[in-house]
N, C-alpha and C positions, 0 to 999 in steps of 0.2 A: 310300537316299539316294544320289543321284548327283552333286549339285552343291551349292554353298554357298547360292544363293538358295532352294533347296528346304529346306535345313537352317534357314535364317533364318525361313522361312514357318512351318515346324513349331514352332520355338521361340516365335515370337510367338503362335501359336494356343494353345500349351500354357500360357504364362504371362501372357496378356493380363488374366486375372481378378485377378492380383496387383498390377496397376498401380493407383496411387492415382488417384482420379477428378480431373479438372481442377478447379481452384478456381473457384467462382462468387461473385458479388458478395455474396450473402446469407451467405456464410461469415464475413463480418465480424461478424455478430450472434452468432457462437459464441464470440467473444473476451470473456471475463469477467474481472473483477478478483476474485481469490479472497481470502478472509479472510486477512490477514497479508501480502498483496502490497502493495508500496509503489506509490504513484501513478507513480513513475518506471518501475518494472518493467512495469506495465500499459500505460503510454504507449508504451514500446519495443515490446512485443508487438503492440499495436494498429497502430503505424506500420509494422512489418514486414509485417503482413498487408495493409495498404493498398498497400504497394509490390509485394508478391507478386501482388495482384489487379489492379494498375494502374488503380485507380479514379479517376474524375473527378467523380463525383456528390457534391458537398459536403454536400447535405442528408442523404444516406444516411449519410455518414461521421459527421456530427454526431449524428444520431439513434442510430446504432449505438454510438458512444462513450458517450452518456448512458445507454443501456440497459445497458451492460456494467459501469459503474463502481459500486463499493460505496457505499452511503449514507454521507455524512460531510460535513465542511466544504466540500470542493471541489465535490462533487455538488450541495450546497445552493446554492453560488454560481452553478452552471450553471443551476439552476432559476430563481433570482432574475433573472439576466441572461442571456437566451438568446443563445448565440453563433450567428453566421450562417455562419461558415466553420470548417473544421477548423484553419486557421492561427490563428484567434482562440483556439480551445480549447488548442492547443499553447502559445501565448504565455502564456495564463493558467496553464496547468499548470506550465510552467517557473518562473514567478514563485512559484507555490504551493510547488513542490519546494524552491526556494531559501530561502523563508521557513521551511519545515519544518526544513531543514538548520541554519539559524541557531538555531532554538529548541532543536533537539536538542543543538547544541554548548553552549548555555548550560546545559542540564539536566545534561550530563555533566561539567561543570567541578566540581572539588571545592572546595566553599566551606566554610570552617570554620563550625561551628554554635555558637551561643551556648548555654551550659549552661542547662538549664531551671531556672526559679525554683521552688523547692520550697514548696508551700503548707502543708506540715506540718512540725512541728519534728523535727529529727534526734534519734534516740535517744542517751541519754547513754552515754558510754564508762565503763568501770570506773574509770579513773583521774581522771575529771572529777567535780567536786563541784557540787551544785546550789546556786544562789544564793537559791532560794526557801526561806522558813521553813516547816517542817512544823508543822502544828498537831496537838497530841496528840488521839488518838482518844477520843471520849466513851464513858464506861462506863455 
């Protein structure tokens, strides 16, 4: 090696295979909501990939989002009312996330419970006497 450009050329040829391939628009279909992922986490990962790919095709984004989401109440709402744009999906998802947050807040509040009514009589304690008259056993 006699010069820096020669070193740079050798370096590029040696390590070009290790470079990640450039993203393509169909990589959006690889984003999946995994079991246990919240809608918010999935939406953030999906949006990050849209930004990375610099996509403009709304129909592709809507289709990829619907393919990647786990079946549940939100995906059922997307099936019933087909969104036209990704902005519509995002608006509906944010409303769904907010509603889920309120429900979770209510569920986590500690509410005193009423004692259960007992359907069977409690056993007598040693020091208590019965008020019922015992009938003598027949011989």
